[in-house]
C-alpha positions as CSV (number, residue, x, y, z in Angstrom):
1,M,-2.3,27.3,-3.8
2,S,0.6,25.6,-2.1
3,Q,2.4,22.3,-2.8
4,A,0.4,20.8,-0.1
5,S,-2.9,21.2,-1.8
6,P,-4.6,17.9,-2.8
7,G,-5.1,17.7,-6.5
8,I,-2.8,20.6,-7.4
9,R,0.0,20.2,-10.0
10,L,3.5,21.2,-8.9
11,R,6.6,21.4,-10.8
12,G,10.2,21.3,-9.4
13,L,12.2,19.3,-7.0
14,S,10.1,18.4,-3.9
15,I,11.1,16.9,-0.6
16,T,9.4,13.7,-1.8
17,S,11.6,13.5,-4.9
18,A,14.6,14.2,-2.7
19,V,13.9,11.2,-0.6
20,L,13.1,9.1,-3.7
21,L,16.6,10.2,-5.0
22,F,17.9,8.8,-1.7
23,A,16.2,5.5,-2.2
24,C,17.6,5.3,-5.6
25,I,21.1,5.9,-4.3
26,A,20.5,3.4,-1.5
27,S,19.5,0.8,-4.0
28,Q,22.9,1.1,-5.6
29,G,24.7,0.3,-2.6
30,E,25.6,3.7,-1.3
31,T,24.1,3.1,2.1
32,K,27.1,0.9,2.8
33,L,29.2,4.0,2.6
34,T,27.0,6.4,4.4
35,S,24.8,4.3,6.7
36,Y,22.0,6.9,6.8
37,L,19.6,6.6,9.7
38,L,17.3,9.5,9.4
39,R,16.2,12.5,7.3
40,V,13.8,15.0,8.5
41,A,12.5,18.1,6.6
42,H,9.9,20.6,7.9
43,E,8.7,23.4,5.7
44,N,6.1,26.1,6.5
45,L,5.5,29.8,5.7
46,E,7.9,30.9,8.4
47,G,10.9,29.0,7.0
48,N,12.3,25.5,6.6
49,S,14.7,23.1,8.5
50,C,16.1,19.7,7.8
51,V,18.6,17.2,9.1
52,L,20.5,14.3,7.7
53,L,21.7,11.9,10.3
54,Q,24.1,8.9,10.0
55,E,24.1,5.8,12.3
56,N,27.4,7.0,13.8
57,G,25.8,10.2,15.0
58,T,27.3,12.6,12.5
59,F,24.6,15.1,11.3
60,H,24.1,17.8,8.7
61,Y,21.4,20.4,9.9
62,E,20.0,23.4,8.0
63,S,17.6,26.0,9.3
64,G,16.5,29.2,7.5
65,D,13.9,31.3,5.8
66,R,13.6,32.9,2.3
67,Y,16.6,35.1,2.9
68,Y,19.3,33.0,4.5
69,T,20.0,29.4,5.6
70,R,22.3,28.4,8.5
71,V,24.3,25.2,8.0
72,Y,25.6,23.1,10.9
73,E,27.5,19.9,11.1
74,G,28.6,17.9,14.1
75,R,28.0,14.7,16.1
76,V,25.1,13.6,18.2
77,P,26.2,12.2,21.7
78,A,25.5,8.4,22.2
79,P,22.9,9.0,24.8
80,Q,20.9,11.3,22.5
81,M,21.3,8.8,19.7
82,S,19.4,6.3,21.9
83,Q,16.7,8.8,22.4
84,V,16.5,9.2,18.6
85,N,16.2,5.5,18.0
86,E,13.3,5.4,20.6
87,L,11.5,8.2,18.7
88,L,12.0,6.3,15.4
89,Q,10.5,3.1,17.0
90,Q,7.3,5.1,17.4
91,L,7.3,6.0,13.7
92,T,7.6,2.4,12.6
93,T,3.9,1.8,13.7
94,I,2.6,4.4,11.3
95,S,1.9,3.7,7.7
96,Q,1.4,6.3,4.9
97,Q,-2.0,4.9,4.4
98,E,-3.0,6.1,7.8
99,I,-2.1,9.7,7.0
100,E,-5.2,11.4,5.7
101,E,-4.8,14.7,4.1
102,P,-7.8,17.1,4.2
103,L,-9.2,18.7,1.1
104,I,-9.5,22.1,2.9
105,H,-6.6,23.0,5.1
106,G,-4.8,25.9,6.7
107,P,-1.4,27.6,5.8
108,Y,1.4,25.5,4.1
109,D,3.0,23.1,6.6
110,L,4.9,20.0,5.3
111,V,6.8,17.4,7.3
112,D,8.7,14.7,5.5
113,V,10.5,11.9,7.5
114,G,12.7,9.3,6.0
115,F,14.2,6.6,8.2
116,T,15.8,3.1,8.3
117,D,13.3,0.5,9.5
118,G,14.5,-3.1,9.7
119,G,17.2,-2.5,7.2
120,A,14.9,-0.8,4.7
121,W,14.4,2.9,4.0
122,R,10.9,4.2,4.7
123,E,9.3,7.6,4.2
124,L,6.3,9.3,5.9
125,L,5.0,12.4,4.2
126,F,2.7,14.8,6.0
127,R,1.5,17.6,3.5
128,T,-0.6,19.6,6.0
129,A,-0.7,20.6,9.7
130,E,-4.1,18.9,9.8
131,S,-2.7,15.5,8.9
132,Q,0.0,15.8,11.5
133,V,-2.4,16.2,14.4
134,A,-3.2,12.5,14.8
135,F,0.5,11.7,15.1
136,K,1.7,14.7,17.1
137,K,3.0,12.6,20.0
138,S,5.5,10.9,17.5
139,L,6.3,13.8,15.4
140,Q,6.6,16.8,17.8
141,P,9.5,15.3,19.9
142,L,11.4,14.6,16.7
143,L,10.9,18.2,15.3
144,E,11.9,19.6,18.7
145,W,15.0,17.4,18.7
146,M,16.0,18.6,15.2
147,N,15.5,22.3,16.1
148,R,17.9,21.9,19.1
149,L,20.8,20.5,17.1
150,H,22.4,23.9,16.8
151,K,23.0,23.8,20.5
152,L,25.4,20.7,20.1
153,P,29.1,21.2,19.4
154,H,29.2,21.9,15.7
155,R,31.0,23.6,12.8
156,Q,28.9,26.3,10.9
157,F,29.2,26.7,7.2
158,S,28.0,29.6,5.0
159,E,25.0,29.0,2.9
160,D,27.0,28.9,-0.3
161,A,29.5,26.4,1.1
162,G,27.2,24.1,2.9
163,K,23.6,24.2,1.9
164,Q,22.4,20.9,0.3
165,N,18.7,20.6,1.5
166,C,20.0,17.6,3.5
167,L,20.1,15.5,0.4
168,P,22.3,12.4,0.6
169,R,25.0,12.2,-2.1
170,R,27.4,9.6,-3.4
171,R,30.4,9.4,-1.2
172,L,29.0,11.9,1.2
173,R,30.9,11.8,4.5
174,L,29.7,14.0,7.3
175,I,32.8,15.2,9.2
176,P,33.2,14.9,12.9
177,R,34.0,18.1,14.7
178,D,37.7,17.3,15.1
179,E,38.1,16.5,11.4
180,F,36.7,19.7,9.9
181,V,38.5,20.9,6.8
182,E,37.8,23.6,4.3
183,R,35.8,22.3,1.3
184,P,34.5,23.6,-2.0
185,P,30.9,24.7,-2.4
186,L,28.3,21.9,-2.9
187,P,26.3,22.0,-6.0
188,M,22.5,22.4,-5.8
189,P,20.3,20.0,-7.7
190,K,18.6,21.6,-10.6
191,P,14.7,21.7,-10.5
192,N,13.1,19.2,-12.9
193,F,10.2,21.2,-14.3
194,G,9.1,18.2,-16.4
195,S,7.9,16.3,-13.2
196,R,4.7,16.9,-11.4
197,Q,2.8,15.7,-8.3
198,P,0.0,13.5,-9.7
199,E,-2.6,14.0,-7.1
200,L,-5.7,13.8,-9.3
201,A,-5.0,10.7,-11.4
202,P,-1.8,8.9,-10.6
203,K,-0.2,6.9,-13.5
204,P,0.6,4.4,-14.5
205,A,-2.3,2.4,-13.1
206,A,-1.5,-1.0,-11.5
207,I,-4.0,-3.0,-13.5
208,P,-3.8,-6.8,-13.7
209,A,-1.9,-8.4,-16.4
210,K,-3.7,-8.8,-19.8
211,V,-6.2,-6.1,-18.8
212,T,-5.3,-2.7,-20.2
213,P,-6.5,0.7,-18.9
214,L,-9.2,2.4,-20.9
215,L,-9.8,5.5,-18.8
216,Q,-8.4,7.2,-15.7
217,L,-10.1,10.2,-14.4
218,G,-9.5,12.6,-11.5
219,M,-11.5,15.6,-10.6
220,L,-11.2,18.2,-7.9
221,T,-14.0,20.7,-7.1
222,R,-13.8,23.6,-4.7
223,N,-16.5,26.1,-3.9
224,S,-17.8,28.1,-0.9
225,V,-19.7,25.0,0.4
226,G,-16.5,22.8,0.5
227,A,-14.3,20.5,-1.6
228,R,-14.8,17.2,-3.3
229,Q,-12.2,14.9,-5.0
230,T,-13.1,12.0,-7.1
231,C,-11.3,9.5,-9.3
232,A,-12.2,6.6,-11.6
233,L,-10.3,3.8,-13.2
234,V,-11.9,1.8,-16.0
235,A,-10.2,-1.2,-17.6
236,S,-10.7,-2.3,-21.2
237,D,-12.9,-5.2,-20.1
238,G,-15.3,-3.0,-18.1
239,Q,-13.8,-3.4,-14.6
240,F,-13.9,-0.2,-12.6
241,R,-12.8,1.4,-9.4
242,F,-14.3,4.7,-8.1
243,E,-13.4,6.8,-5.1
244,A,-14.7,10.0,-3.7
245,R,-13.7,12.3,-0.8
246,A,-15.7,15.2,0.4
247,Q,-15.1,17.8,3.1
248,S,-17.5,20.7,4.1
249,T,-16.2,24.1,4.8
250,G,-15.7,24.5,8.6
251,S,-15.5,20.8,9.0
252,K,-12.4,18.8,9.9
253,S,-13.9,15.4,8.8
254,V,-13.4,13.9,5.3
255,K,-16.1,11.5,4.2
256,T,-14.9,8.8,1.8
257,S,-16.8,6.3,-0.4
258,F,-16.0,3.7,-2.9
259,A,-17.4,1.6,-5.7
260,N,-16.1,-1.5,-7.5
261,G,-17.6,-3.6,-10.2
262,R,-17.8,-4.3,-14.0
263,L,-19.7,-2.4,-16.6
264,A,-22.2,-4.3,-18.8
265,D,-21.1,-4.7,-22.4
266,A,-23.7,-2.1,-23.5
267,D,-22.5,0.4,-20.9
268,L,-18.9,-0.1,-21.8
269,Q,-19.8,0.6,-25.5
270,T,-21.5,3.8,-24.4
271,L,-18.4,4.9,-22.6
272,H,-16.3,4.2,-25.7
273,S,-18.6,6.4,-27.7
274,L,-18.4,9.2,-25.1
275,L,-14.6,9.1,-25.1
276,D,-14.5,9.1,-28.9
277,A,-16.6,12.2,-29.2
278,P,-14.8,14.9,-31.2
279,S,-15.0,17.4,-28.3
280,L,-12.6,15.2,-26.4
281,A,-10.7,13.3,-29.1
282,K,-9.6,16.4,-30.9
283,L,-8.2,18.2,-27.9
284,R,-4.5,18.5,-27.5
285,H,-2.6,18.8,-24.3
286,H,-0.5,21.7,-23.5
287,E,2.1,21.8,-20.7
288,P,1.9,24.9,-18.4
289,P,4.6,27.5,-19.4
290,G,7.5,27.8,-16.9
291,G,6.2,25.1,-14.6
292,M,3.1,27.1,-13.5
293,A,0.7,25.4,-11.0
294,L,-3.0,25.3,-10.8
295,N,-4.6,27.4,-8.2
296,I,-8.4,26.9,-8.3
297,M,-11.9,27.8,-7.1
298,G,-14.2,25.8,-9.3
299,Q,-13.3,22.5,-11.0
300,V,-10.3,20.7,-12.5
301,I,-10.4,17.4,-14.4
302,E,-7.5,15.2,-15.5
303,L,-8.1,12.6,-18.1
304,Y,-5.9,9.7,-19.4
305,I,-7.7,8.0,-22.3
306,A,-6.3,5.0,-24.1
307,R,-6.1,5.7,-27.9
308,G,-4.7,3.8,-30.7
309,A,-1.6,5.9,-30.9
310,G,-1.1,5.9,-27.1
311,V,-2.5,7.7,-24.1
312,Q,-4.3,11.0,-24.5
313,E,-3.6,13.3,-21.6
314,L,-6.0,16.2,-20.9
315,V,-6.4,18.9,-18.3
316,L,-9.8,20.6,-18.3
317,T,-10.7,23.6,-16.1
318,D,-13.9,25.5,-15.2
319,S,-14.3,28.7,-17.4
320,T,-16.5,30.3,-14.9
321,H,-13.5,30.5,-12.5
322,R,-10.8,30.7,-15.1
323,N,-9.4,34.0,-13.6
324,T,-8.3,31.9,-10.6
325,F,-6.0,29.7,-12.7
326,F,-2.4,30.2,-13.4
327,F,-2.8,27.6,-16.1
328,A,-6.1,27.3,-18.0
329,G,-5.5,23.8,-19.1
330,D,-6.5,22.2,-22.5
331,G,-10.2,23.2,-22.5
332,D,-13.4,23.7,-20.5
333,V,-14.8,21.0,-18.2
334,S,-17.9,21.0,-20.3
335,K,-16.0,19.0,-22.9
336,A,-16.3,16.0,-20.5
337,N,-19.9,16.5,-19.5
338,G,-21.0,13.2,-21.1
339,V,-18.2,11.3,-19.3
340,L,-19.0,13.0,-16.0
341,K,-22.8,12.2,-16.3
342,F,-21.8,8.5,-17.1
343,M,-19.5,8.4,-14.1
344,H,-22.2,9.7,-11.8
345,Q,-24.8,7.2,-13.1
346,H,-22.7,4.1,-13.1
347,F,-20.1,4.7,-10.4
348,E,-21.1,7.4,-8.0
349,T,-24.6,6.3,-7.4
350,K,-23.1,2.9,-6.3
351,A,-20.5,4.2,-4.0
352,A,-20.7,3.2,-0.3
353,P,-18.9,4.7,2.7
354,G,-15.6,3.2,3.6
355,A,-12.4,3.8,5.5
356,S,-10.0,6.3,4.1
357,S,-7.1,3.9,4.5
358,N,-8.6,1.8,1.7
359,R,-8.0,4.5,-0.8
360,N,-5.4,3.8,-3.6
361,G,-6.1,6.9,-5.7
362,C,-7.6,4.8,-8.5
363,T,-4.3,3.2,-9.3
364,D,-5.6,-0.3,-8.8
365,L,-9.0,-1.9,-9.6
366,Q,-9.2,-3.4,-6.0
C-alpha cells in the first residue's frame, strides 16, 4: 500500500516532512536570505517533479523517474511571475480541512504545495488523485506551469550534482543564468526511519490543561465491501471524542459521523478495567524491522494507553489476514475486543452525521 493510503504507517523522509523542514528553517530567519515564494512537488507511479521558486524568479526544477532525474535552474520572466502569483491567490482560499482523502482510492498520486501567504508559509497536501478533483481548477494550471519550466532559459545539472528534491537549505542561493558556476555535489538528506505518518491515532492529543489523556484509539478496516476508519479519544475525567469515516467499494462518497460527551463514572471505571486486562497490559510494542509499512486487507488498530510508567503504544492486526501484512504488529486485534465493544456501545451508537471538515483525527475533545 502506498504512502497515500489513509491509516498506513510510513517510514522515511516524506514530502510533508520536507516542507516541515522548510518551516523550521524559515522560523530561524533563513527566509530573509532566500525569500522563497513557492514549492510544488508531484509524485505518481510514472515519476516525480518538483520546483522551488524564489520571489525574485530564480527556480530549481527537477523532473524524473525511478532511473534518472533531470535538474534545471534558471529565472522565471516577470510577466510569468505575475501569472504565478495569480495562481497562488487561488490557493489562499483553500484550507487543509477542506481536502478530504478517500478511504478507497486509485493509484498513488500525491501533490504537495507550499507557498507564502500574507507573510506566512502555508502547505496544502493532496495525498490522492481523488482529493485533487475538487480543486482541479487551481492545481492543474500550477502543475502545467511547473512542467513547462524546462522550456525557459536554464542551466542543466547532472543528477549527482544538482538533485536536492527541491528542499530549501541554509544559505541556498539559486543562481541566475548569467552567474552559473561549477559547484560541488549537494548532499541528500538521510531518511529518518524513526518517524512515521500517524494517520490512525495522531499524538500527542491536544487535550485541555489539567485533563490528561487516558486512551487514544485508531482503527482501519478494509474488506470487499469497503473501508471504515474510526478513532476515539478519552480523557481521564471521562470526556470523549469519537469520529468515523466509511466508504463503500465503488462509491466516491465518504460518510462521516461524530460523537462527543462524557462517560458516567461507572462506565469510566469499566473502561479502566478493560484497559488493565492482562491481554492488553502485558503486550509489548515492537517497531517494524527496516521501516516496513503496513499493507492490509482486514483490520489494524493503534492504541495509546496511559499507564503509570508512561504511555503504552500498541499495534494490533487481524490474524485472519496476516499474510497481507509486511508487519504483523504486537498482537491480534482480538486482544482489544473488550475495548472495541465498549467503544461501539458508548461512542459509535451515539455518533451523528456531520461535515468532514469538522474532523480533527481525535486529537482534540471538541
